[in-house]
C-alpha positions, -999 to 999 in steps of 0.1 A, spaced: 157 40 37 137 72 32 107 70 10 112 93 -19 82 110 -35 71 99 -69 93 117 -95 79 134 -125 91 125 -160 129 122 -164 127 141 -197 103 162 -218 97 158 -255 81 189 -271 67 187 -306 58 219 -326 31 215 -353 10 239 -373 4 253 -408 33 261 -430 46 297 -424 33 302 -389 69 303 -375 74 270 -358 111 267 -369 117 304 -361 104 299 -325 129 271 -319 159 289 -334 150 321 -315 150 301 -282 184 285 -289 203 314 -303 184 341 -284 182 362 -315 159 362 -346 172 343 -376 165 359 -410 175 328 -429 153 300 -416 155 263 -429 124 243 -437 128 223 -406 150 226 -375 170 196 -363 159 180 -330 174 200 -302 182 188 -266 184 213 -238 203 201 -208 186 198 -175 207 225 -157 195 253 -180 158 245 -178 135 259 -150 123 224 -141 158 208 -142 147 182 -167 163 175 -200 141 188 -228 139 176 -264 124 200 -289 112 186 -322 101 205 -353 77 194 -380 77 204 -417 49 195 -441 73 198 -470 99 173 -456 78 148 -436 51 123 -445 18 119 -427 30 86 -412 61 104 -398 39 131 -383 17 105 -367 48 88 -352 61 121 -338 27 129 -323 27 95 -305 62 100 -292 56 135 -279 50 143 -243 34 177 -251 25 193 -284 27 230 -292 1 239 -319 13 271 -335 -8 296 -353 -2 331 -366 -21 358 -347 -23 379 -379 -39 351 -399 -74 339 -386 -73 310 -410 -44 294 -392 -63 297 -359 -94 281 -375 -72 252 -387 -61 246 -351 -97 236 -342 -107 220 -375 -75 201 -384 -46 200 -359 -64 192 -326 -86 165 -342 -55 150 -358 -37 149 -324 -67 131 -308 -68 106 -337 -31 98 -334 -29 96 -296 -61 78 -287 -44 57 -260 -26 86 -243 -42 120 -241 -13 143 -249 -14 178 -234 -14 207 -258 -2 243 -256 -17 268 -281 10 292 -293 0 324 -311 31 336 -329 39 369 -346 24 391 -319 48 418 -331 27 422 -363 -5 433 -346 -13 458 -319 -41 437 -303 -46 403 -287 -70 377 -300 -66 355 -270 -103 357 -264 -109 339 -297 -90 309 -283 -114 304 -253 -141 285 -273 -114 262 -286 -100 256 -251 -135 248 -239 -140 222 -267 -107 205 -263 -99 197 -227 -64 186 -235 -53 222 -240 -33 231 -210 -26 268 -218 -24 294 -245 3 320 -249 10 347 -275 47 354 -285 70 366 -311 99 348 -326 112 381 -340 112 401 -308 118 371 -285 87 381 -265 75 352 -244 97 327 -262 112 311 -230 78 313 -213 63 293 -241 87 264 -237 83 267 -199 46 263 -202 51 233 -225 74 217 -199 49 225 -171 21 208 -191 40 176 -189 55 178 -154 25 195 -137 -5 189 -160 -38 206 -152 -62 182 -168 -59 154 -142 -65 180 -115 -91 204 -127 -122 204 -148 -125 237 -167 -162 231 -175 -173 228 -139 -145 250 -124 -138 223 -98 -113 197 -90 -117 164 -108 -131 135 -89 -98 117 -90 -80 147 -76 -106 151 -48 -103 115 -38 -65 118 -37 -66 150 -16 -92 136 8 -69 106 15 -40 130 21 -60 151 45 -70 120 65 -34 109 67 -23 143 79 -51 144 105 -31 127 131 -57 130 159 -85 119 136 -108 148 145 -116 159 109 -95 190 112 -59 201 105 -45 220 135 -14 242 134 9 213 143 -6 190 117 -4 218 90 32 223 99 40 186 96 22 185 62 42 216 51 75 201 63 69 168 47 59 181 13 81 212 10 109 206 35 103 239 52 82 250 82 51 271 77 58 306 91 32 318 117 23 348 96 18 327 65 -4 303 85 -25 332 97 -28 346 61 -40 312 48 -67 310 75 -77 346 66 -81 337 30 -103 307 39 -124 327 63 -130 354 37 -137 332 7 -154 300 19 -179 290 45 -168 263 69 -132 265 57 -121 271 93 -134 255 125 -121 263 159 -90 278 143 -83 246 123 -85 239 86 -114 217 76 -115 192 47 -135 217 27 -109 244 34 -80 222 24 -97 213 -9 -104 250 -16 -67 259 -11 -56 233 -36 -82 244 -61 -70 280 -56 -34 270 -64 -45 254 -96 -67 283 -106 -38 307 -101 -15 285 -123 5 270 -94 -1 234 -104 34 225 -92 23 231 -56 -5 206 -58 16 182 -77 44 184 -51 18 173 -25 4 145 -47 38 131 -56 49 132 -20 20 108 -12 27 85 -41 6 97 -70 17 96 -106 5 118 -135 -27 97 -138 -34 102 -101 -29 65 -95 -6 53 -67 26 45 -85 39 9 -84 73 21 -72 57 38 -42 34 10 -31 56 -19 -39 92 -10 -29 117 -38 -33 121 -62 -4 143 -92 -6 131 -122 13 157 -151 10 145 -187 8 138 -200 43 131 -166 58 98 -152 68 83 -117 71 69 -101 103 59 -66 114 88 -47 128 85 -26 160 79 5 138 52 -13 118 34 -25 150 36 10 165 21 26 134 -8 1 132 -14 5 170 -17 42 167 -41 38 138 -62 15 159 -63 39 188 -71 68 166 -102 51 152 -114 33 183 -135 64 191 -155 48 220 -123 33 235 -139 -2 239 -108 -20 226 -125 -31 194 -134 -15 160 -170 -14 151 -179 -18 113 -181 20 109 -148 25 128 -131 -1 106 -145 14 75 -132 48 86 -97 34 92 -96 19 57 -112 48 40 -77 59 30 -74 27 9 -88 18 -25 -104 -13 -8 -100 -28 26 -70 -53 29 -94 -80 41 -131 -88 41 -154 -104 66 -131 -134 70 -116 -118 101 -148 -127 120 -138 -164 119 -100 -160 117 -91 -138 147 -105 -127 180 -136 -106 181 -157 -92 209 -192 -104 218 -206 -82 190 -183 -97 165 -161 -66 162 -124 -70 157 -104 -65 189 -70 -49 191 -55 -84 196 -75 -97 165 -65 -67 145 -28 -72 151 -31 -109 144 -49 -102 111 -20 -80 101 5 -106 112 -12 -132 91 -12 -109 60 24 -100 65 35 -136 68 15 -148 38 15 -117 15 41 -92 25 37 -74 -8 1 -66 1 11 -54 36 36 -30 20 9 -17 -4 -15 -10 25 11 6 46 16 31 18 -22 36 15 -25 42 52 2 68 53 31 49 70 56 70 49 42 102 63 42 88 99 79 77 98 92 96 68 106 63 58 99 37 31 74 12 43 100 -16 41 111 -4 76 77 -17 89 88 -52 80 113 -75 96 128 -103 75 136 -132 98 168 -153 95 167 -186 77 151 -215 95 183 -236 92 201 -209 113 174 -212 139 182 -249 141 219 -242 144 213 -216 171 188 -239 188 164 -210 191 141 -189 170 139 -151 174 107 -150 154 73 -139 168 49 -154 143 47 -192 138 26 -214 116 12 -246 131 -6 -272 110 -34 -292 125 -38 -326 109 -62 -354 116 -88 -377 102 -124 -367 96 -144 -363 128 -113 -362 150 -123 -327 162 -93 -308 146 -116 -281 132 -132 -276 166 -98 -274 182 -87 -247 158 -119 -227 164 -116 -229 201 -82 -211 198 -101 -178 191 -135 -187 205 -129 -209 236 -167 -214 243 -175 -219 206 -204 -194 209 -196 -174 178 -179 -199 155 -207 -224 149 -210 -244 117 -238 -222 104 -217 -191 108 -183 -202 95 -177 -209 57 -166 -244 49 -134 -231 34 -124 -212 65 -93 -231 77 -71 -205 96 -73 -193 132 -48 -168 145 -42 -157 181 -16 -148 206 -2 -170 234 21 -159 262 51 -182 266 70 -173 297 60 -137 296 65 -132 259 38 -128 234 38 -150 203 14 -151 174 3 -186 163 -14 -193 130 -33 -225 132 -40 -240 98 -67 -267 96 -54 -291 70 -85 -305 53 -80 -340 38 -110 -356 22 -96 -392 20 -71 -410 42 -54 -422 10 -47 -386 -2 -11 -376 -1 -1 -344 17 13 -317 -4 46 -299 5 25 -268 14 5 -289 39 36 -303 55 59 -273 58 52 -255 91 69 -245 123 51 -271 144 24 -297 137 -5 -310 158 -16 -345 149 -51 -349 162 -70 -382 168 -103 -390 185 -95 -408 217 -130 -424 217 -127 -438 182 -105 -470 179 -96 -464 143 -87 -428 146 -51 -430 158 -38 -452 129 -43 -423 105 -21 -399 123 5 -426 131 9 -433 94 10 -395 87 38 -391 112 59 -420 99 55 -409 63 59 -372 65 74 -361 99 95 -388 114 126 -378 93 118 -341 92 129 -314 115 94 -302 122 83 -306 159 51 -326 163 26 -327 192 1 -356 194 -33 -345 206 -59 -369 221 -91 -351 214 -125 -357 229 -108 -367 262 -141 -361 280 -154 -393 265 -143 -428 274 -109 -436 260 -108 -468 240 -80 -490 228 -67 -481 194 -67 -506 165 -30 -501 158 1 -521 166 12 -495 191 -10 -476 216 -6 -438 215 17 -435 246 40 -463 233 41 -448 198 51 -414 213 77 -431 235 92 -450 205 95 -418 184 106 -397 213 76 -374 212 57 -359 241 29 -381 255 -5 -376 238 -20 -344 251 -56 -348 263 -80 -321 250 -117 -315 250 -137 -284 242 -166 -295 265 -143 -288 295 -128 -255 304 -104 -248 276 -69 -247 288 -42 -230 266 -14 -255 274 -16 -272 240 -12 -239 222 16 -228 245 34 -260 239 30 -257 201 45 -222 204 74 -233 225 81 -262 202 81 -238 172 104 -214 190 128 -242 198 126 -266 168 157 -285 178 140 -299 209 120 -325 190 127 -351 217 104 -336 243 92 -371 250 125 -381 266 120 -355 293 84 -365 298 73 -328 301 101 -320 326 93 -285 338 131 -276 339 133 -280 301 102 -258 296 116 -233 320 149 -231 301 129 -227 269 110 -199 284 142 -181 294 154 -184 258 122 -170 244 124 -141 269 159 -133 256 148 -135 220 125 -105 217 102 -82 237 87 -60 209 53 -77 207 49 -78 245 58 -41 248 33 -32 221 5 -48 240 17 -32 273 16 2 256 -19 -3 243 -33 -17 275 -17 11 296 -33 37 272 -66 20 274 -66 21 312 
C-alpha cells in the first residue's frame, strides 16, 4: 500500500461579514451569476460550488450574513462553523474600514478562541474610486496575524471576484500563518522544525547537503515530476546570488533549502510548501497527522508482529548512515543525530541493560536491531509511528505497514509443527537467589562486566539478543519474571511465552521444589515448551528436598534433563540456542524422550533453515559492508 500524503480539508466553508451596505450579498451573486444584480436581497442563501469548478478541486460553501435577518447568537455560530471569513468593507467609505479593526476582527477573535480562523480582507466597490487604499490596510494586517491576504474588487464590474474567493479557499487549504511570521519576515519555528526534518530525510548520504540526485528524488516524491537540469541550475543560481552558504560544493545546504521555501511563501506560492509538508505527514497545524503516523494494521489474536525485510533494510541503512566512524556502534551523539528526525527518541537509556553494547556502552548494530525487534513485538503502533518520523515512507514510497510482518497464529505453528517467526519471547522463572537474573544478564553481557547491580535498575527485567540456530539468526527476548513470594500466583502475562526456562539453584536443597510446583501448576498441561536449568553448577550439587530429584522429575514429565549452567565458567550459548529451538518447534515438548538426540536437533535445524533467511541476510549485508 502506497502511503498517501496528508490531504487538505475535504471542503471549504467561507463566511462573508461586514457592515450593512458594503456589498457582501452582491459579491456572492456576482460570483454565481457572473453578472451584477441590480435587485439584491437582504441575504443570499447558502451556496455550494462543486469541486470540479473550483481551482483547488474542493467543494466550497459560501455563507452570507445579514444584520437585519440574523441575531448575534446566529452570527457567533456561523463564525465558529466557518473555515475562513471574508471581512468586507467599502473602499469609498473609510468608516467601514475602521470598523474592520475596531469591531469585526475583535468579534472574530472573541467567537473563535479555540480555533484561529483565517481572515481575508475584501475592499469592495473599487469601481467607485480611481485610487487604491490598500496601504491603509497594512497596519491592520500587522495587528491581526490571522489576516491571510487583502484584495480589492468590484461586485459591479466583476473585477477580482473569482480571485477573492480563490484567496479565501487558499487561506484554508494553504494557510500562511502556520508557515510564516510577518513581523519577523521569517518562517515560524514550527515550520522550520518540519522542514529541517524533511531535509534530513532527503539527505540520503547524511552529509548535510542535498546533491542533484537527492534533489531529484525530493522533487519526484513531492510533485511526481523530475527536476529539469536547467531548472536545477536556475535554483542554484538564485541561492548563490541571494544567500551566503546556500550552496556548497554544488549542493544545496540546509540554509539554502529553508531559504527556497521562505521565498515560495513570500511570493504567494504557499501551495508549494504545503505540498512538501503534506507529503511528509504534516497537517494544517504542522503536527504529524494521526492518519499518517498510525496507519491501520490488523493483528489477529494469537499473531505477533516483527520487522519485515523492508523494515530491517531501512533501519540498517539508517544505522550505517549515522555510524560515521564505522565502528559498528552508535555513540550517544550518533544516536542523537539519527533520532533528530523524531519528536523524542523511541527509547531512553534502558537499551544499555537490555541489548548488546560495546565496551564503551554504545549500542551495537546487533543491539540496535534487537531493540527495534523488542519494540515491534511489544508496541507495533510505536514502531509504525517512528518509521514515519524517520522517513520510511520516503525511502520506500510505501506506507510504513510494509515494514511490519504479522506472523500467523500460534495454533497454526503447532499444527504445522514449525514456526516461521524470527522473534521469540522466553520467560525465565525461578525462586529468589536462584541466579535467574544473572542468567538473563549474561545473555547480553557474558562476562558480567557492564551489567552489575549498581548499574542496572531494579525494574530492568528484559534481555534481548540473537542466537544462531543451525545457521539462522533468531532474536530471543528473555524476560526475568520477578516473583516476591513463593505463594504468589503467576499472572497470564507471566505465563504466556514461546518457551520457558525454570531455574533452580543446584547447590540449594530447597530450590528445586519451587520450580517443580510452578511447572505442575502452570506448564504441565500447556503447550509451552519448558527447559529446566540447574544454575550455579560450579558449586557442589546437593540432593533436593523434593519427592523427585531433578533428573527423575524431567524424565517423568518428558522434559530434557536439567541443563547445568554457571556464569563463573566460560559462558556457553547452548541453553539459549535450545530455548530458541524449542520456541521454533513448540510441538516438540517431549525432548526428554530423545535425551538430547542430535538427530532431532539436526532435523529441527533443517526446519528452521527452511523457515526464513531474512534476518541472516541482513546481518551478512551489514557485515560485508563493514569489512
